[in-house]
MARVORO-304337 format. One record per residue: y, z, x of N, C-alpha, C in turn; residue in three letters; residue number from 1. Coordinates in nm, 3 decimals. Layout:
<pts>
pt n_Y:Y; n_Z:Z; n_X:X; ca_Y:Y; ca_Z:Z; ca_X:X; c_Y:Y; c_Z:Z; c_X:X; aa:ALA; i:NUM
...
</pts>
This chain:
<pts>
pt n_Y:-2.131; n_Z:1.897; n_X:2.051; ca_Y:-2.022; ca_Z:1.802; ca_X:2.038; c_Y:-1.895; c_Z:1.873; c_X:1.994; aa:MET; i:1
pt n_Y:-1.787; n_Z:1.846; n_X:2.063; ca_Y:-1.659; ca_Z:1.909; ca_X:2.029; c_Y:-1.595; c_Z:1.836; c_X:1.912; aa:GLU; i:2
pt n_Y:-1.546; n_Z:1.913; n_X:1.817; ca_Y:-1.478; ca_Z:1.851; ca_X:1.704; c_Y:-1.327; c_Z:1.862; c_X:1.723; aa:THR; i:3
pt n_Y:-1.256; n_Z:1.767; n_X:1.669; ca_Y:-1.111; ca_Z:1.766; ca_X:1.680; c_Y:-1.054; c_Z:1.835; c_X:1.557; aa:ASN; i:4
pt n_Y:-1.002; n_Z:1.955; n_X:1.575; ca_Y:-0.951; ca_Z:2.030; ca_X:1.460; c_Y:-0.822; c_Z:1.970; c_X:1.405; aa:LYS; i:5
pt n_Y:-0.764; n_Z:1.874; n_X:1.476; ca_Y:-0.642; ca_Z:1.808; ca_X:1.430; c_Y:-0.669; c_Z:1.666; c_X:1.382; aa:HIS; i:6
pt n_Y:-0.795; n_Z:1.635; n_X:1.355; ca_Y:-0.836; ca_Z:1.502; ca_X:1.310; c_Y:-0.747; c_Z:1.456; c_X:1.193; aa:TYR; i:7
pt n_Y:-0.706; n_Z:1.334; n_X:1.191; ca_Y:-0.738; ca_Z:1.220; ca_X:1.278; c_Y:-0.646; c_Z:1.206; c_X:1.398; aa:PRO; i:8
pt n_Y:-0.568; n_Z:1.309; n_X:1.425; ca_Y:-0.469; ca_Z:1.303; ca_X:1.533; c_Y:-0.526; c_Z:1.359; c_X:1.664; aa:PHE; i:9
pt n_Y:-0.473; n_Z:1.308; n_X:1.773; ca_Y:-0.505; ca_Z:1.359; ca_X:1.906; c_Y:-0.376; c_Z:1.414; c_X:1.965; aa:THR; i:10
pt n_Y:-0.383; n_Z:1.536; n_X:2.016; ca_Y:-0.265; ca_Z:1.600; ca_X:2.076; c_Y:-0.278; c_Z:1.594; c_X:2.227; aa:LEU; i:11
pt n_Y:-0.167; n_Z:1.561; n_X:2.294; ca_Y:-0.165; ca_Z:1.554; ca_X:2.440; c_Y:-0.035; c_Z:1.613; c_X:2.494; aa:ARG; i:12
pt n_Y:-0.042; n_Z:1.655; n_X:2.620; ca_Y:0.078; ca_Z:1.698; ca_X:2.693; c_Y:0.077; c_Z:1.623; c_X:2.825; aa:LYS; i:13
pt n_Y:0.188; n_Z:1.557; n_X:2.855; ca_Y:0.204; ca_Z:1.485; ca_X:2.981; c_Y:0.340; c_Z:1.524; c_X:3.037; aa:ASN; i:14
pt n_Y:0.339; n_Z:1.595; n_X:3.148; ca_Y:0.462; ca_Z:1.655; ca_X:3.203; c_Y:0.523; c_Z:1.744; c_X:3.095; aa:ASP; i:15
pt n_Y:0.647; n_Z:1.716; n_X:3.055; ca_Y:0.710; ca_Z:1.799; ca_X:2.951; c_Y:0.717; c_Z:1.726; c_X:2.818; aa:ASP; i:16
pt n_Y:0.633; n_Z:1.627; n_X:2.800; ca_Y:0.632; ca_Z:1.551; ca_X:2.675; c_Y:0.504; c_Z:1.583; c_X:2.598; aa:VAL; i:17
pt n_Y:0.523; n_Z:1.621; n_X:2.475; ca_Y:0.411; ca_Z:1.653; ca_X:2.387; c_Y:0.396; c_Z:1.537; c_X:2.289; aa:TYR; i:18
pt n_Y:0.273; n_Z:1.489; n_X:2.271; ca_Y:0.254; ca_Z:1.375; ca_X:2.183; c_Y:0.141; c_Z:1.398; c_X:2.085; aa:SER; i:19
pt n_Y:0.150; n_Z:1.322; n_X:1.976; ca_Y:0.045; ca_Z:1.316; ca_X:1.876; c_Y:0.018; c_Z:1.169; c_X:1.853; aa:VAL; i:20
pt n_Y:-0.109; n_Z:1.132; n_X:1.853; ca_Y:-0.142; ca_Z:0.991; ca_X:1.833; c_Y:-0.264; c_Z:0.978; c_X:1.741; aa:SER; i:21
pt n_Y:-0.279; n_Z:0.857; n_X:1.687; ca_Y:-0.398; ca_Z:0.821; ca_X:1.610; c_Y:-0.430; c_Z:0.677; c_X:1.647; aa:ALA; i:22
pt n_Y:-0.546; n_Z:0.657; n_X:1.708; ca_Y:-0.589; ca_Z:0.523; ca_X:1.748; c_Y:-0.649; c_Z:0.453; c_X:1.626; aa:ASP; i:23
pt n_Y:-0.564; n_Z:0.382; n_X:1.554; ca_Y:-0.604; ca_Z:0.324; ca_X:1.426; c_Y:-0.704; c_Z:0.211; c_X:1.438; aa:LEU; i:24
pt n_Y:-0.721; n_Z:0.160; n_X:1.559; ca_Y:-0.819; ca_Z:0.053; ca_X:1.579; c_Y:-0.953; c_Z:0.105; c_X:1.630; aa:GLU; i:25
pt n_Y:-0.964; n_Z:0.236; n_X:1.650; ca_Y:-1.095; ca_Z:0.292; ca_X:1.687; c_Y:-1.189; c_Z:0.273; c_X:1.570; aa:SER; i:26
pt n_Y:-1.318; n_Z:0.262; n_X:1.599; ca_Y:-1.415; ca_Z:0.239; ca_X:1.492; c_Y:-1.405; c_Z:0.344; c_X:1.381; aa:ASP; i:27
pt n_Y:-1.396; n_Z:0.469; n_X:1.421; ca_Y:-1.393; ca_Z:0.578; ca_X:1.323; c_Y:-1.270; c_Z:0.567; c_X:1.232; aa:ASP; i:28
pt n_Y:-1.153; n_Z:0.558; n_X:1.290; ca_Y:-1.032; ca_Z:0.557; ca_X:1.208; c_Y:-1.016; c_Z:0.426; c_X:1.133; aa:LEU; i:29
pt n_Y:-1.048; n_Z:0.316; n_X:1.196; ca_Y:-1.034; ca_Z:0.187; ca_X:1.128; c_Y:-1.122; c_Z:0.182; c_X:1.003; aa:TYR; i:30
pt n_Y:-1.247; n_Z:0.219; n_X:1.018; ca_Y:-1.340; ca_Z:0.213; ca_X:0.905; c_Y:-1.298; c_Z:0.306; c_X:0.792; aa:ASN; i:31
pt n_Y:-1.241; n_Z:0.418; n_X:0.826; ca_Y:-1.203; ca_Z:0.516; ca_X:0.723; c_Y:-1.068; c_Z:0.482; c_X:0.658; aa:ARG; i:32
pt n_Y:-0.969; n_Z:0.450; n_X:0.739; ca_Y:-0.833; ca_Z:0.439; ca_X:0.686; c_Y:-0.793; c_Z:0.297; c_X:0.646; aa:TYR; i:33
pt n_Y:-0.849; n_Z:0.196; n_X:0.709; ca_Y:-0.812; ca_Z:0.059; ca_X:0.673; c_Y:-0.848; c_Z:0.033; c_X:0.527; aa:TYR; i:34
pt n_Y:-0.969; n_Z:0.069; n_X:0.487; ca_Y:-1.013; ca_Z:0.049; ca_X:0.349; c_Y:-0.928; c_Z:0.132; c_X:0.253; aa:THR; i:35
pt n_Y:-0.900; n_Z:0.255; n_X:0.291; ca_Y:-0.820; ca_Z:0.344; ca_X:0.207; c_Y:-0.682; c_Z:0.283; c_X:0.181; aa:PHE; i:36
pt n_Y:-0.611; n_Z:0.246; n_X:0.287; ca_Y:-0.476; ca_Z:0.194; ca_X:0.269; c_Y:-0.478; c_Z:0.057; c_X:0.200; aa:PHE; i:37
pt n_Y:-0.577; n_Z:-0.026; n_X:0.230; ca_Y:-0.588; ca_Z:-0.157; ca_X:0.167; c_Y:-0.600; c_Z:-0.141; c_X:0.015; aa:LYS; i:38
pt n_Y:-0.674; n_Z:-0.040; n_X:-0.029; ca_Y:-0.692; ca_Z:-0.013; ca_X:-0.172; c_Y:-0.557; c_Z:0.011; c_X:-0.241; aa:LYS; i:39
pt n_Y:-0.461; n_Z:0.061; n_X:-0.164; ca_Y:-0.328; ca_Z:0.090; ca_X:-0.218; c_Y:-0.225; c_Z:-0.016; c_X:-0.177; aa:HIS; i:40
pt n_Y:-0.273; n_Z:-0.131; n_X:-0.132; ca_Y:-0.188; ca_Z:-0.244; ca_X:-0.092; c_Y:-0.096; c_Z:-0.214; c_X:0.027; aa:ASP; i:41
pt n_Y:-0.146; n_Z:-0.138; n_X:0.120; ca_Y:-0.076; ca_Z:-0.114; ca_X:0.246; c_Y:-0.161; c_Z:-0.171; c_X:0.359; aa:TYR; i:42
pt n_Y:-0.095; n_Z:-0.206; n_X:0.469; ca_Y:-0.167; ca_Z:-0.253; ca_X:0.587; c_Y:-0.241; c_Z:-0.138; c_X:0.657; aa:GLU; i:43
pt n_Y:-0.182; n_Z:-0.021; n_X:0.654; ca_Y:-0.245; ca_Z:0.093; ca_X:0.719; c_Y:-0.219; c_Z:0.100; c_X:0.869; aa:GLY; i:44
pt n_Y:-0.122; n_Z:0.024; n_X:0.918; ca_Y:-0.088; ca_Z:0.026; ca_X:1.060; c_Y:-0.002; c_Z:0.148; c_X:1.094; aa:ASN; i:45
pt n_Y:0.039; n_Z:0.157; n_X:1.220; ca_Y:0.118; ca_Z:0.271; ca_X:1.263; c_Y:0.250; c_Z:0.286; c_X:1.190; aa:GLY; i:46
pt n_Y:0.311; n_Z:0.174; n_X:1.153; ca_Y:0.437; ca_Z:0.178; ca_X:1.078; c_Y:0.414; c_Z:0.234; c_X:0.938; aa:TYR; i:47
pt n_Y:0.303; n_Z:0.198; n_X:0.879; ca_Y:0.264; ca_Z:0.252; ca_X:0.749; c_Y:0.247; c_Z:0.404; c_X:0.758; aa:CYS; i:48
pt n_Y:0.175; n_Z:0.448; n_X:0.859; ca_Y:0.155; ca_Z:0.592; ca_X:0.877; c_Y:0.289; c_Z:0.662; c_X:0.894; aa:TRP; i:49
pt n_Y:0.379; n_Z:0.604; n_X:0.974; ca_Y:0.510; ca_Z:0.668; ca_X:0.994; c_Y:0.583; c_Z:0.682; c_X:0.861; aa:GLU; i:50
pt n_Y:0.584; n_Z:0.577; n_X:0.779; ca_Y:0.653; ca_Z:0.583; ca_X:0.651; c_Y:0.598; c_Z:0.691; c_X:0.560; aa:GLY; i:51
pt n_Y:0.467; n_Z:0.704; n_X:0.555; ca_Y:0.407; ca_Z:0.808; ca_X:0.470; c_Y:0.431; c_Z:0.946; c_X:0.529; aa:HIS; i:52
pt n_Y:0.415; n_Z:0.959; n_X:0.659; ca_Y:0.435; ca_Z:1.089; ca_X:0.724; c_Y:0.579; c_Z:1.136; c_X:0.707; aa:ILE; i:53
pt n_Y:0.675; n_Z:1.046; n_X:0.722; ca_Y:0.816; ca_Z:1.083; ca_X:0.704; c_Y:0.838; c_Z:1.137; c_X:0.564; aa:THR; i:54
pt n_Y:0.784; n_Z:1.070; n_X:0.464; ca_Y:0.803; ca_Z:1.116; ca_X:0.326; c_Y:0.733; c_Z:1.248; c_X:0.298; aa:GLN; i:55
pt n_Y:0.618; n_Z:1.267; n_X:0.358; ca_Y:0.546; ca_Z:1.394; ca_X:0.341; c_Y:0.626; c_Z:1.508; c_X:0.405; aa:ILE; i:56
pt n_Y:0.676; n_Z:1.484; n_X:0.527; ca_Y:0.751; ca_Z:1.589; ca_X:0.596; c_Y:0.884; c_Z:1.619; c_X:0.528; aa:LEU; i:57
pt n_Y:0.943; n_Z:1.521; n_X:0.464; ca_Y:1.066; ca_Z:1.547; ca_X:0.389; c_Y:1.044; c_Z:1.653; c_X:0.281; aa:GLU; i:58
pt n_Y:0.922; n_Z:1.658; n_X:0.230; ca_Y:0.889; ca_Z:1.757; ca_X:0.126; c_Y:0.837; c_Z:1.889; c_X:0.184; aa:LYS; i:59
pt n_Y:0.764; n_Z:1.881; n_X:0.296; ca_Y:0.699; ca_Z:2.001; ca_X:0.349; c_Y:0.781; c_Z:2.074; c_X:0.455; aa:LEU; i:60
pt n_Y:0.850; n_Z:2.001; n_X:0.542; ca_Y:0.925; ca_Z:2.062; ca_X:0.652; c_Y:1.027; c_Z:1.961; c_X:0.706; aa:ASP; i:61
pt n_Y:1.134; n_Z:1.943; n_X:0.631; ca_Y:1.232; ca_Z:1.841; ca_X:0.667; c_Y:1.294; c_Z:1.865; c_X:0.805; aa:GLU; i:62
pt n_Y:1.309; n_Z:1.992; n_X:0.844; ca_Y:1.369; ca_Z:2.023; ca_X:0.975; c_Y:1.285; c_Z:1.968; c_X:1.090; aa:ASP; i:63
pt n_Y:1.154; n_Z:1.962; n_X:1.071; ca_Y:1.066; ca_Z:1.913; ca_X:1.177; c_Y:1.094; c_Z:1.766; c_X:1.209; aa:LEU; i:64
pt n_Y:1.138; n_Z:1.690; n_X:1.110; ca_Y:1.165; ca_Z:1.547; ca_X:1.132; c_Y:1.266; c_Z:1.523; c_X:1.244; aa:LEU; i:65
pt n_Y:1.364; n_Z:1.613; n_X:1.257; ca_Y:1.466; ca_Z:1.595; ca_X:1.362; c_Y:1.410; c_Z:1.616; c_X:1.502; aa:SER; i:66
pt n_Y:1.291; n_Z:1.671; n_X:1.512; ca_Y:1.229; ca_Z:1.697; ca_X:1.643; c_Y:1.128; c_Z:1.589; c_X:1.682; aa:GLU; i:67
pt n_Y:1.109; n_Z:1.489; n_X:1.597; ca_Y:1.006; ca_Z:1.389; ca_X:1.621; c_Y:1.068; c_Z:1.257; c_X:1.662; aa:ILE; i:68
pt n_Y:1.012; n_Z:1.198; n_X:1.766; ca_Y:1.048; ca_Z:1.062; ca_X:1.804; c_Y:0.925; c_Z:0.975; c_X:1.773; aa:GLU; i:69
pt n_Y:0.935; n_Z:0.895; n_X:1.667; ca_Y:0.825; ca_Z:0.809; ca_X:1.628; c_Y:0.824; c_Z:0.683; c_X:1.713; aa:PHE; i:70
pt n_Y:0.706; n_Z:0.636; n_X:1.747; ca_Y:0.690; ca_Z:0.511; ca_X:1.824; c_Y:0.562; c_Z:0.440; c_X:1.778; aa:ASP; i:71
pt n_Y:0.558; n_Z:0.400; n_X:1.649; ca_Y:0.436; ca_Z:0.339; ca_X:1.598; c_Y:0.416; c_Z:0.198; c_X:1.650; aa:PRO; i:72
pt n_Y:0.293; n_Z:0.153; n_X:1.641; ca_Y:0.256; ca_Z:0.016; ca_X:1.676; c_Y:0.160; c_Z:-0.034; c_X:1.569; aa:GLU; i:73
pt n_Y:0.127; n_Z:-0.160; n_X:1.576; ca_Y:0.034; ca_Z:-0.216; ca_X:1.477; c_Y:-0.099; c_Z:-0.143; c_X:1.481; aa:ALA; i:74
pt n_Y:-0.148; n_Z:-0.111; n_X:1.601; ca_Y:-0.281; ca_Z:-0.051; ca_X:1.614; c_Y:-0.283; c_Z:0.098; c_X:1.636; aa:GLY; i:75
pt n_Y:-0.167; n_Z:0.162; n_X:1.628; ca_Y:-0.169; ca_Z:0.305; ca_X:1.653; c_Y:-0.045; c_Z:0.377; c_X:1.602; aa:GLY; i:76
pt n_Y:-0.063; n_Z:0.504; n_X:1.575; ca_Y:0.047; ca_Z:0.590; ca_X:1.538; c_Y:0.077; c_Z:0.681; c_X:1.658; aa:PHE; i:77
pt n_Y:0.204; n_Z:0.688; n_X:1.697; ca_Y:0.245; ca_Z:0.771; ca_X:1.811; c_Y:0.373; c_Z:0.845; c_X:1.775; aa:TYR; i:78
pt n_Y:0.376; n_Z:0.972; n_X:1.811; ca_Y:0.495; ca_Z:1.054; ca_X:1.790; c_Y:0.508; c_Z:1.149; c_X:1.908; aa:ALA; i:79
pt n_Y:0.634; n_Z:1.175; n_X:1.946; ca_Y:0.663; ca_Z:1.260; ca_X:2.062; c_Y:0.750; c_Z:1.377; c_X:2.019; aa:TYR; i:80
pt n_Y:0.728; n_Z:1.490; n_X:2.087; ca_Y:0.791; ca_Z:1.615; ca_X:2.049; c_Y:0.848; c_Z:1.685; c_X:2.171; aa:PHE; i:81
pt n_Y:0.955; n_Z:1.764; n_X:2.154; ca_Y:1.015; ca_Z:1.834; ca_X:2.266; c_Y:0.941; c_Z:1.962; c_X:2.305; aa:PRO; i:82
pt n_Y:0.849; n_Z:2.008; n_X:2.219; ca_Y:0.782; ca_Z:2.135; ca_X:2.247; c_Y:0.641; c_Z:2.136; c_X:2.188; aa:SER; i:83
pt n_Y:0.560; n_Z:2.225; n_X:2.244; ca_Y:0.424; ca_Z:2.244; ca_X:2.191; c_Y:0.431; c_Z:2.299; c_X:2.050; aa:ALA; i:84
pt n_Y:0.531; n_Z:2.382; n_X:2.023; ca_Y:0.545; ca_Z:2.440; ca_X:1.889; c_Y:0.565; c_Z:2.331; c_X:1.783; aa:GLU; i:85
pt n_Y:0.654; n_Z:2.236; n_X:1.810; ca_Y:0.679; ca_Z:2.127; ca_X:1.715; c_Y:0.555; c_Z:2.039; c_X:1.701; aa:ALA; i:86
pt n_Y:0.489; n_Z:2.012; n_X:1.812; ca_Y:0.367; ca_Z:1.931; ca_X:1.811; c_Y:0.260; c_Z:1.997; c_X:1.723; aa:GLN; i:87
pt n_Y:0.238; n_Z:2.125; n_X:1.742; ca_Y:0.137; ca_Z:2.197; ca_X:1.665; c_Y:0.175; c_Z:2.209; c_X:1.518; aa:LEU; i:88
pt n_Y:0.303; n_Z:2.229; n_X:1.492; ca_Y:0.348; ca_Z:2.238; ca_X:1.352; c_Y:0.317; c_Z:2.107; c_X:1.280; aa:LYS; i:89
pt n_Y:0.347; n_Z:1.995; n_X:1.347; ca_Y:0.318; ca_Z:1.863; ca_X:1.291; c_Y:0.169; c_Z:1.849; c_X:1.262; aa:PHE; i:90
pt n_Y:0.086; n_Z:1.879; n_X:1.361; ca_Y:-0.058; ca_Z:1.863; ca_X:1.345; c_Y:-0.114; c_Z:1.955; c_X:1.238; aa:ALA; i:91
pt n_Y:-0.065; n_Z:2.077; n_X:1.233; ca_Y:-0.116; ca_Z:2.173; ca_X:1.135; c_Y:-0.074; c_Z:2.139; c_X:0.992; aa:ASN; i:92
pt n_Y:0.040; n_Z:2.071; n_X:0.976; ca_Y:0.082; ca_Z:2.028; ca_X:0.843; c_Y:0.010; c_Z:1.901; c_X:0.800; aa:LEU; i:93
pt n_Y:-0.004; n_Z:1.806; n_X:0.891; ca_Y:-0.052; ca_Z:1.673; ca_X:0.852; c_Y:-0.202; c_Z:1.651; c_X:0.865; aa:LEU; i:94
pt n_Y:-0.266; n_Z:1.720; n_X:0.956; ca_Y:-0.411; ca_Z:1.702; ca_X:0.971; c_Y:-0.488; c_Z:1.734; c_X:0.842; aa:SER; i:95
pt n_Y:-0.456; n_Z:1.845; n_X:0.773; ca_Y:-0.529; ca_Z:1.872; ca_X:0.650; c_Y:-0.509; c_Z:1.765; c_X:0.542; aa:PRO; i:96
pt n_Y:-0.392; n_Z:1.702; n_X:0.543; ca_Y:-0.364; ca_Z:1.596; ca_X:0.445; c_Y:-0.439; c_Z:1.469; c_X:0.481; aa:ILE; i:97
pt n_Y:-0.428; n_Z:1.426; n_X:0.607; ca_Y:-0.489; ca_Z:1.300; ca_X:0.649; c_Y:-0.640; c_Z:1.309; c_X:0.667; aa:PHE; i:98
pt n_Y:-0.695; n_Z:1.429; n_X:0.681; ca_Y:-0.839; ca_Z:1.441; ca_X:0.696; c_Y:-0.911; c_Z:1.454; c_X:0.562; aa:SER; i:99
pt n_Y:-0.837; n_Z:1.474; n_X:0.455; ca_Y:-0.895; ca_Z:1.484; ca_X:0.321; c_Y:-0.844; c_Z:1.365; c_X:0.240; aa:ASP; i:100
pt n_Y:-0.931; n_Z:1.269; n_X:0.215; ca_Y:-0.888; ca_Z:1.144; ca_X:0.152; c_Y:-0.832; c_Z:1.164; c_X:0.012; aa:MET; i:101
pt n_Y:-0.881; n_Z:1.262; n_X:-0.062; ca_Y:-0.826; ca_Z:1.289; ca_X:-0.195; c_Y:-0.683; c_Z:1.341; c_X:-0.187; aa:ASP; i:102
pt n_Y:-0.659; n_Z:1.431; n_X:-0.092; ca_Y:-0.525; ca_Z:1.484; ca_X:-0.073; c_Y:-0.431; c_Z:1.374; c_X:-0.023; aa:THR; i:103
pt n_Y:-0.479; n_Z:1.295; n_X:0.072; ca_Y:-0.397; ca_Z:1.185; ca_X:0.122; c_Y:-0.361; c_Z:1.089; c_X:0.009; aa:LEU; i:104
pt n_Y:-0.457; n_Z:1.062; n_X:-0.077; ca_Y:-0.431; ca_Z:0.970; ca_X:-0.189; c_Y:-0.323; c_Z:1.024; c_X:-0.282; aa:GLU; i:105
pt n_Y:-0.323; n_Z:1.154; n_X:-0.306; ca_Y:-0.217; ca_Z:1.214; ca_X:-0.389; c_Y:-0.080; c_Z:1.187; c_X:-0.330; aa:GLU; i:106
pt n_Y:-0.067; n_Z:1.201; n_X:-0.199; ca_Y:0.060; ca_Z:1.178; ca_X:-0.131; c_Y:0.097; c_Z:1.029; c_X:-0.133; aa:TRP; i:107
pt n_Y:0.001; n_Z:0.944; n_X:-0.106; ca_Y:0.026; ca_Z:0.799; ca_X:-0.101; c_Y:0.071; c_Z:0.748; c_X:-0.238; aa:VAL; i:108
pt n_Y:0.011; n_Z:0.800; n_X:-0.343; ca_Y:0.049; ca_Z:0.756; ca_X:-0.477; c_Y:0.191; c_Z:0.800; c_X:-0.514; aa:LEU; i:109
pt n_Y:0.242; n_Z:0.907; n_X:-0.453; ca_Y:0.378; ca_Z:0.955; ca_X:-0.478; c_Y:0.482; c_Z:0.886; c_X:-0.391; aa:GLN; i:110
pt n_Y:0.437; n_Z:0.816; n_X:-0.289; ca_Y:0.529; ca_Z:0.760; ca_X:-0.188; c_Y:0.617; c_Z:0.651; c_X:-0.247; aa:ALA; i:111
pt n_Y:0.737; n_Z:0.641; n_X:-0.191; ca_Y:0.829; ca_Z:0.532; ca_X:-0.223; c_Y:0.788; c_Z:0.413; c_X:-0.135; aa:ASP; i:112
pt n_Y:0.725; n_Z:0.315; n_X:-0.196; ca_Y:0.672; ca_Z:0.198; ca_X:-0.125; c_Y:0.781; c_Z:0.127; c_X:-0.044; aa:ARG; i:113
pt n_Y:0.902; n_Z:0.124; n_X:-0.095; ca_Y:1.012; ca_Z:0.056; ca_X:-0.025; c_Y:1.049; c_Z:0.123; c_X:0.107; aa:ASP; i:114
pt n_Y:1.002; n_Z:0.245; n_X:0.127; ca_Y:1.032; ca_Z:0.317; ca_X:0.251; c_Y:0.915; c_Z:0.313; c_X:0.350; aa:ARG; i:115
pt n_Y:0.814; n_Z:0.236; n_X:0.318; ca_Y:0.698; ca_Z:0.222; ca_X:0.406; c_Y:0.700; c_Z:0.079; c_X:0.462; aa:VAL; i:116
pt n_Y:0.725; n_Z:0.069; n_X:0.591; ca_Y:0.737; ca_Z:-0.061; ca_X:0.659; c_Y:0.605; c_Z:-0.094; c_X:0.725; aa:ASP; i:117
pt n_Y:0.523; n_Z:-0.171; n_X:0.654; ca_Y:0.398; ca_Z:-0.208; ca_X:0.719; c_Y:0.376; c_Z:-0.358; c_X:0.707; aa:ASP; i:118
</pts>
């Protein structure tokens, strides 16, 4: 079985568009993240993820934010990038945070709730 080293994100390339997504309604992600975000009084939808990711990147790599086009939805997180380099940088920064619930919780507890639209 192949494992996704960028879990919980999926990386794709379509023509010259590089994307990162998370299917928040999939059984795996829903069961893991819905309960987590609910515990912190968040919906845990794509808008919630965007708000937390934006705040995390402001601290880790603010320049990367200018290269991301966010397009969240209720059931999914979607982001688009102009290059494979930006896409990989995003995944390499955020996958370790979102795949480790203790680390994610540290970031969520620091977040400015007013900047998370969920």
